N, C-alpha and C positions, 0 to 999 in steps of 0.2 A: 518369398512372395510367390503365389500361384500365378502361373502364366500358361496360356494355351498356345500350343504350336501347331495344332491341326485338329481335324475332325473327321468323322466317318461320313462317307457318302454311300449309303446302303444300296441305293438304286443302281449305282454304277459299280458296286462292289470294290470301292477304293477307299484308301485313307488319304486325305488331302492335307498336305503339310503347307502351311501358309507363312512360316518363318524359317529361313534357312539355317539359322543358328540354333538348332535343336540342342537339348541338353547333352546328347550323345548322338553320333551319326545314326540316323534311323534308316534301316536298310530294307532291301527287297532282294528276291532271287529271280533270276531269269533262267529259263531252260527247265526241262522236265525229264530228260533222258540222259544224253551223253555229254552235251555241251552246256556248261553252266557259267553264270556270272553272278557276282555279288555287286549290288549297286546301292550307294547311299543316296540320301535326298539331295546331295550336292554333286552327284555323278562320280563319287569316289568308288573304289573297289577294284575287282580284277576278274579275269575269266580263266577257265581251265577246261580241259577235256577229260572227263571221267574222274581223274585223280588230281587233287589240288596240290599234291607234292610232286609227282613225276611228270605231269603234263600241264604245268602252270604256263599260261600264255602271256599274261601281262603282269607287270611288277606292281607290288603294293607294299607299303612300309608300315608294318605294325609298330605300335609304340612311338610313332613319329610325333614330333612337335612342330607345327600345330597338328592336331588330330586329323586323321583321314587324309593323308597325303598320297596322291597317285590315283589315277582313274582314267576315264575316257573324257577328255576335256575339249571344249570348244572355246575359242577366244574371238571376240569382236574388237577390232580397232576401228573406231568411228571418229575420224578426225583427231586422233591422239588420245581419245578416251577409250581405255581398254577394260573390257568386262567379260564375264562368262555367264551364260544363262542359268547355270546352277549355283551362282554366287561364288563358290570356290572354283578355282584356286585364287582368283583375283581379289575377291571379297569387296569389289566395288559396290557401293550402295546402289541397289536396283530400284527402278520406279515401281516394279511389280515382280513378284516371284510366286511360283506355285510348283509343288511336286505332288503328283498323283501316283501313289504306289497301288497297282492293281495286281491281278492274279497272273504272275509271271511276266509282268511288264511294268515299266515306270515311264511316266511322262513328266518332263521338267520344262517349265516355261519361265523365261526371264525377259524383262522389258527395260530398255534404257534409251532415253532421248529419241523416242519415236520409232525405235527398232525393236521388234518383238521376235524372239527366237524360241521356237518350241521344238523339243527333241523327244521323240518316242523311242524307247529302248526295249527290245524284246528278242527272243530266240524263236524263230519259226519252227514249227513241228518238223521232226525228222531232219533237222538241219544242224550242221556243226558250225554255226556262226551266229553272232549277235548282230542284229540289224539296228542301225541308228538312223531314223528318218528325221532329218532336220528341216524345219520349215521356218524361213526367215521372211518377215513382213515389214513393210514400211507403212506405219500408221499416220504419217504426217502428210501435209499437202505439198511437199517439195520432193524433188528427186534426191535420192541419197545414194552415195557410194561408200561401202564399208569393206573392210578387209577381214575375211573369215579364215581362221586357222583351226585345223583339227590337231589332236596330239594324243598318242598313247605310247606307253613305254613297254618294250618287250621284256619279259622275264626269260632268263636263259634256261628254261625248261624245268630243271630240278630246282624246286623252290629252296631247298636247303643249300645246295652248292652255290646257288645264285647269291646267297647272302654270305658266303664264306670264302670260296676259292678265287679270290680276286686276281692272283698272279696268273691264273689260267683264263678266267672270264674276260678280263680286259684285253685279251688277245684273240678271242674266238668269234666275236660278233660279226655276222655277215648278213647282208640284205641284197635283194634285187629290186629294181624299180622298173615297172612296166607301164608304158604310156600308150594309149590308143586315142582315137578321135573322140571317144565318149567315156573314157575312164582313166584313172591313175591308181595303180596298185603298188604298195610296198610289201614285199615278201620277206618274211623273217626266216632265214635258212641256216641259222647258227648250228653247227655240228652236223648239218644234213649230209655233207659229202662223205662222212665216214659211217658212224654207227646208227644214226637216226634215219627213219624213213618218213618222218612227219615234218611239216612246216606250217607256219601260220601266215596270215596276210591281213592287211588293212586296206580296204578299197574304197575309193570314191567311185561309185558304180554307175552313176548316170551323167557324169560330166568329166571333161578333162581338167585337171587342176592347172592353175596358173604357176604353180611351183610346188616344191616339196622340201622336206628335210628328213634325214634318217639317222643323224648323229645327235645324241642328246646335248653334248656340250656346245655344238655349233648352233643348235636351236635355242636352248635355254640360256647358254652362257655359263662359263665355269663358275662364276660367283653370283649368278642370279638364282632365282627360285621359280617354281612353277607359277607363282603369282605374277611374275613379270619376265617372261621369256624374252631373250634378246631380240629374236626375229620378230616377235609380235610387237614389241615396243618400237622397233625400228620400222615396222610395217612392210617387211620384205623377207622372203625366205632366202636361205643361203644355198640351197641345192646340194646339201651335204650328203655324202654316201658313207655309211658306217663301215669301218674296217677295224674290228676290235672295239674296245671301249664299250659304250652303252648304246645299243641300237634302239631307235624309236621309229615311229611312223607319223608324219605330219603332212597334211595337205594344205595348200594355200589357194584361196579363191577370192578374186576381186568381184564383189557383188554390187551391181547397180540396180536400184529399185525405183520405179516410178511411184508417184503417190498412190497408196492403197494396194500396191503390187506385192505379191508374195512369190517366192521360189522355193522349190524342194530339192534337197540334196540327200542322196542315199549313201550312207557309209556302211560297210560290212566288215566286221572283225571276225575272221574265220580260221579254221584249222582243217588240215587235210592229211591223209596218209597215202603213201604209195607202196606197192609191193616192191620187193628188192629188185626185181628185174624190170621195173618200170619207173625207177626213181628219177631218171634223168630225161631231159627233153630232147626232141628232134629226131631226125632220120639221117642216115649217112648222106643222103642227097642234099641235106640242108647244110651248105658249106659254111654258114655263119657259126655252126656249132662244131666244126671240125678243126682240130689242132694241126700243127705243122707235121705231125706224125701220121696224119690221116685217120685219127681216132676221134670218137665222139668226145666232146668237152664234158667232163664229169663234174661240172660245177653248176650247170643250168638246171633248175628244178623243173620237173614235169608238172605243169600247172593245169592239166586237163580238168581235174575235179574242181579246182578253185574257179576256173573259168566257167564251168557249168553252174556253180552256185551264184557267182556274180551275175551271169546272164539271166538266170531265173528270177533274181530279185533286183533287177536294174531299173524297174519302173515303179512309179508311185502306185499304179493299179495293182501290180504284183505284190508289193509290200502290204497294201491295204487288205488284199485278199488273204495273205498269210496271217495278218493280224486277226481277221475275222475267223479264220480256222482256229486260232488259239482261243478266242472267245467261245467258239462252239464247243471246243474240248471241255472248257470249264463249265459250260452249261450242262454238259453231259455228266461230268464228274460230280458236280454238286447236286445234280438232280436225283441222285440215288437216295438221299435222305434230306428232307426239308421239314421244318417245323414252323408253325404259326401259333404263338402263345399270347400275343398282345403286348409282350415286353420286348421292345426293339433291341435291347441289349442282349438278351438271351438269344433272340432270333438271329442277330448278326453274327454272334459267336458260333452257333451251331450250323447255320446255313452257309457261312462264308469263311470267317477267319480261322476257326478251329480246324475245319477240314483242310483249308489251304496250308496251314502250318504242318498238319499231319503229312501232307504230300511232300513238303520240303524236308522234314526230318526223315522221312522214308528215303528220299534221294541221297541225303548227305550224312545220315546218322549224326555223329557229333563232330564231323571232320573239318568243316570249313564255314566259319562265320567271322564276325569282327572280334570274337573272343577266342576262336580256335583258328590257328594259322594255316591249317590244312596239311601240316608236315608231321605232326606228332601223333596223330590218331588216324586209324582207318575206320572201317565199319565195325561196330561193336557186336559181339555175339549176343550179349544181354540186351544191348540197346536196340538192335535191329529186330529182335523178336518182339520186344515191347511195342515198337513202332507199328508193327503189323496190325494191331487191333484198331489203330486209327486210320488205316489205309486200305485194308483188305476189301472193304465194300466198294471202293472207287475203281481200282483196276486189279482184280483178283489174279489175272494171269502174271502180272509182275510180282505180286506177293508170292505166288507159287515158286517162281524162279529164285526169289530171295531166300525162301526156306531151304531150297536145295543148296544154294551157295553157303548158307550159314552151316547147315549140317555137314557139309563137306570138309569143314575145318575141325571136326570133332575127332577125338582119339578113341580107340577100341574100348577103353575102360570107362567111357562116358565123359571124361574131361574134354577140354577144348581150348583152342586159342581164344584169348579174350577179345582180340581184334583181327581183322583181315584187311588187306589192301584192295580197294575197289578195282584197280587196273588189272591185277593178276589173280585176284580172289584167293590168294594164298595167305595162310596164317601169319601174323606179325610176330616174328621171333624176338623182337626187342622187348615186347611185353610178355609173351609166352602165355601160360595158362595158370591154373591153380586158384581161380576165383570160384569158390565152390557153389555159388548160386547159379552160375552160368548154365549148366546142363538142364535144369528144370525149365528155363525160359524157352527151350526148344519145344517142349510140350505145350507151353502157354501159346506160343505163336502158331504152331501147327494146328492146334485145336480151334483157334480163332478162324483160321483159313478153312478148315473142314466144315465148321458150322455155317460159315458164310456161303460156301460153294457146294457142299455135298460131294466134292471131288475126292472120293476115297482112293482113286487110282494113284494119287501122290504117295500113298503109304507103301506102294509096291515099287516106287521109283528107285533104281539102284543108285546108291550114294556112297562115295568112297570114304575111307578114314584118312584124315590129314591130306586130302587131295592126291592120294597115291593111287594111280591106275592099277587095276587088278584086285583092289580090296573092297569093291562095292558090295554093299548089302542093302536090303530094302530099308526105306526111311523108317518104317515101323520098328526096326531093330535099333535104330538110333534113339528112338523114343524110349525103348525098353532100357537101354544102357544108361540113358539120362536119369531115369527113375532110380535105377539101381545104384548109380554113383553116390547118391545121398545116403542110401542105406548101407553102403560099403565104406562110408567115411563118417562114422559116428564117434562121439566122444564119451567120456565117462558117465554122463547123464543120459546117454542114448539120444542125445541131440546132435544135429549135424555139425561136423567140424567146419570152421569158417574158411580155412585155407589162407590165401593171401588177403582176401577180403570177401565180403558179400556185396549186396547192392551198394553199400556205402564204401566206396573205394578208399576212403580215408580212415576207416576203422581197421587199422593194421595191427592185429593182435600177435603176430609172429615176427614183427620187424625189429623192434628194439634198436633203433638207430640214433646215434649221437653225431653222425657225420652228415653235414648239410649237403654234401655232394652225392649222397645216396638217394635213390628213388624209394619213397615209402612203399609204393605198390609192388616193386619187384625185389626188394631186399628182404631176405628172411634170415635173420641171425639166429633165430630160435624156431625150429620146427620139430625136431625130434622130441617126442614125449609131450607135445603141446596138448593142453586141455581146452584150447580156445574153441568154443561152440557158439553157434548163432541161432537165436530165436527167430530172427527174420527168415533165415533159410527154413527153419522148422515150419513156420506159417506158410511160406511159399510151397513147401513140399506137400503140406496137407491140401492147400488150395489146388495146385496143379496136379497133385497125385489123384485127387478125386476126379479131375478132368480126364486123366489117363485111364482110370478104372471105368469111367462112363464110356470112353471110347472103346475099351476092350469089350464091354457089354454090347455096344453097337455092332462090333465086328464078330460077335458070338465067340469071343475068346474068354469063356467063362472061368477057366482055371486061372488065367492071368489076372482077371478082374478080382477073383477071390484073394489071390496072393497079394495084389496091390492094396486091397482094402485092409488086409491084415497088417501090412506095414504101416498104413495110414493110421489105423486105430492105435498101434503101438506108439506112433509119434504123438498123437493127440494126448495119450496118457502121460508121455514123458513131459510134454509141455505143461499139462495141468499139475504134474507132480513137482517138476524142478524148474519150470519156466514162469511160474506165477509168483508175484511179489506181494500179494495181498490186495492191492488196488489196481495194479497194471501188470503187463507182461514184462519180464526181464528183457534186456537187449542182447546179452551175451554172457558167456563165461570167458575170462581171459586165459592167458597161457598157463597161469598157475591154478586155474579153477576158481578164481574169485569172481563174484558177481559184478556185472556192468549193467547200469540202468536199474538200480535198486535203491530202496530207502536207506540201505546201509552205506551208500556212497556219499561222499561229501559234495561232489559235483557230478553232473550228468546222471541224475537220479532216474529220469524217465526219458525214453527215446520214442520217436514217432514210428520208426520202421516196424518194430515188432507189434506195436499196437495196431497198425494198419493191417499187416498181413494176418495176424492171428484173429482179428475181428472180421476181416473179409472171409477167412476160412470158417468163421463161426465157432472157433474153439472155445468151449466152456459157455456156449450161449445159454444152455438150460440152467447152468449153475449161477448165472448172473455175471460171469467174467467179462463178457462182451460189453455190457452196459457200464460196468465199473471202469473198464479200460477207456471207453469213449468219454466217460465223465472226467477221467483223469486227464485226457487230452485237452478237454475244454478248460479244465481248471488250471493246469500247469503249462501247457504248450501254446494255448491260443493267444492271439493278439489282434489288434485292429487290421493287420495286414495279412493274417493267416497264422497257421500253426508252425512254431519253430521246431527244428529237428530234435533238439534235446534241451533239457532244463534241469538244474541251472547250467549256464554256460561254463566251460572250462576257463579258468583264469591262469593256469600254469601248464607247462608241458608234461604230459604223462607218457613216458617212453614206452610203457607197455600197451598204449593205445595208438600210438603213431600219429599220422598226419592230422587227425581230427582235432587234437589239442594244440596244434601249431598255429591255428588261425586265431585272430583276435575275437573276442566275445561278440556274438551276433552275426558273424560272417561265415558264409559257406557252411561246411558241416558242423561248425561249432556254434550251434543255436541260430543259424540262419533259417529263413523260411524257404524250404524247398517246395516249389510248386509241383514238383514231380511226385512227392510222396503225400502231400495233402489229399489227393484223390483216393489214396488207399483208406484213409480214415473216412472220407466221404462215402465210399462204398461200404465200409464197415457200418456207418450210420444207417444206410439203407437195409443192410442185413438185419439190423436191430429194429427197423421200422421207424426210425427217427427222422422223418422228412424235414422238419423245421431245422434241425441241426445240420443235416446234410446240405441243405440249401444255403444256410448261413456260411458254412465253410467254403462252399463253391463260389459264392459271390465275392468273398474277400480276396481271392487270388485271380479272379477272372478279369482279363484286360478291359472288357467293355465297361466294367464298373470303376475303372481308374479315374479319379477326379483330378489329382495333382500330378500333371505331366512333368513338372519341374522336379519334384521329389522322386518320382518313379524313374526318371532319367532315360531309360531305354524305351524301345518302341511300345506305344500304348495299344497296339493292335494285335500283338502276339504275346504268348507266354515267355517268361524268362526262367532260367534255371533257379535263380535264387533272388529273394527279396531280403534285404537286411532285417534281422530280427530285432526283438524288443531290447536286447542288450547292446545293440550297435550304436555307433555315433549318429547315424542317420537311419533310423528305422523306416522301412518302406522304400528304400532306394533299391532299384532293380539292377541285376548284373547277369551276364551270360545269357543273352536273349537268343531266341530262335531255335537253336539246335539242342533240344533237351527232350527227354521222354515225357515231359509235362503235357505236350499237345495230345499225344495218344491217350494218356491216362485220363485227362480231363474229358476228352471226347467219349471215352469208354464209360466214365462215371456219369456224365450228364445224359448220354443217349440211352445206355443200357440199364442204368440203375436209378437215376432220378426220373427221367421220362419213361424208363422201363420198357423200351422196345429192344428185345434181346434175341439175336439169332440162336437157334438150336439146330440139332441134326435134322429135325423133321419139320421145322417151321419157325414162326416168330412167337416168342413168349412175351406176354404183356404183363408186366409186374412193376408199375410205377411206385415210387416213394417220393411224395411231394410235400412241399410246404403247404400248410393249410390254407394259405392265401391263393394258391393256384387252383382255379376252378374249372378251367377248360383249355385244351389245346388240341391241335390237329397235326399229325405227322404223315407225310408221304414217304413211304419206304419201298424202294425197289429191292426185291429179294429173289435171287435166281430168276425164274421165269414169271414171277408174280409181282404185282404192284398193289400195295395196300394203302388205302386212305383211312387212317386210324384217327378217330376222334375220341379223346378221353374226357369224360365229364366227372367232375368232383363236386357235386352240389352241396354236400355236407361238410366240405373242408377236411376230409380224411387225409391222413398222412400215408397210409398203407392199406392194401387189401382190395382186391377186385371183387365186386358184387356180381356183375354179369357182363358177358360179351356176346354181341351179335355180329355175325358175318353175313353180309348180303341179306340182312333181315332175319336170319335164322340164329336162334340162341344156341351156343355151343357149350359143351361141358369142359371144365378146366379153363386154362388161360393160354393155351398154345394154339395158334392159328396155323392150319396146315398150309404147306407151300404148294397150293394148287395153281397151275398156270393161269394167267389172266389178271384182270383188274378186280379188286374186291373192296367193298366198303365195310369198315369195321367200326362199331360203336362200343365203347368200354365205359362202364359205370363203376365208380369206386364207392 
């Protein structure tokens, strides 16, 4: 049965959830630089500083039953009726409920028996803290007194050991409680006195609490659950102080409200660091901190920085001003590219949600979501380079630093770590390298940055190998060895060797594992003499190699440009000769040199990745290969929910292919619909000038076109990694939402190839590829020091081809608008 759980509010740039029991927790992200939080529509989730593994602040239980256990909870005890404004954890039936997920903020409202509680959650700019502004109102005509409890549970910093090392953890928890006339703060200082220089805190910032608890068992009760904590049910805090076991932070406030009255309480969940020589509080003259030996007490945390944050945000006016600053930031970020098409679905995706998701994936890569625990993955080399194309127009200076960070994990031979940790920026040794598509993505990301900014100085930036001081070379050298890495690792068909895997981490052609305890991605039982080659990397090499050659031309490096094009031409010929299967491009050759993704195969005859990259690269365009490959995608891969990754699905385990064949048919890499690689075919359709097909593929996976929220299951306002394919038990069911390269690729496809507003080294190229039904649209594009108001008119319903362009009333030759500073009015006729 179809059921609607929420709707878009485009004017406020929010998704409004009207039923708390969503098919899966529908989440949002708070914070946009160092301090981050994940929050569900029922206030579940957790917070961390920079790194979700090593600086986890609050505890969250993945795979918990019931789902989404742990978060930042508020309880109301109203005469024995206990409820929470976010419905969970109590799940008491509310008289009214609403959750508004906005851009880096969430507002949850619950009403029960005449009491209304509204909580605004956000992270102020340049602040290492989550603010929770709670407004409690009496909507009745009688005076009411209720008991309000807050509660959050501390994680013991390292999210892995927090879940494992109980014999130590249950003896390490430490807190401090600080009460003043106008605040009550619980400080989490576990392990602070020895090796840590950081602590966290949970403050009631604008009132003194009437009580508190800091020990979980004392507050919840050993055999109770979050839904019915002992202290809340009894209506009285215990004043517990955690020593070992599981530390929490809970404030208790007795609230009396006259008819129609409301009160505001400001809670702050924060993190701070001290230098080693300022870790501890006090002066020698402060006798309260001096031991019997006349030395400073080395247990009292220096709270100077926390005090400053709490004081700065201790009034409603200050919190409201900080919230306005967050709004202003997003006005600025989203103002770089806006479109008006007359189709509210397309406009909301381009103007709001697609750009917002691009920012989130830039911040987190694939590391922390409700599907990624934050402990097993860092920032991806491949992932982060792809994310750049969706983000670089918003804050290019942060994109610049990300490129330097990524390149610093590369090796002198062009290979690289597959991931790096965001806290240290060091390569992840647990995963290592050997994914042979990775190096080319550095060219892809850097070129996107250069075309957006014109900042060629980045190419001279000294960047080390493997983060080793003294090994720095210019970034341009990193691009050169990235290009060379492919040409130096070719197989018997002169096609790129795949290594551990290419983009598809689950196509493991050198693994050959029968041991369920082995990692498919890092196990290589057969590498010597491997003939495993990738057509996906071949197409990527041609696409990004041409970008590299064009960059060399721009830099007047003509000899390198000629060399690069010679390599590219040889790769194109190799693909045409040994990578074409008659109707589509092969996917790969396996360890033994057998074809994968061929008519000859029983299962997995055609794959989407090689069709996408080879058509984007235009390989065989003149010979009709591109059109044939795109037709094959439509015939064999397409479905009502998008294109599946491969067809037919694998029904048994193929040891020579690895993880891809371990999944049930229709899920993940085994014929699931990857919203990440559908845009590759969409762009391929625009290369071939097939606007109707490009648009059809785009709308099938776009969140704004989702009609069945129950079937789709995950958030209907952002892309997910995978939608169950046509061979699955529930075709159309989404999984792995938020953190996926999908956001950047769909942004790239719709803005640069469908709408056709494409940055170049010298200006903006206008090259739309439209469905014949799209007759007119207007784009505002801020580009370097220019602002363009571009109106595209398509009176004859053409799919491709610009007839004329006027800039400020003057007709120009070609279709590139020069980046001249100032505001310009552009009219484009197809």
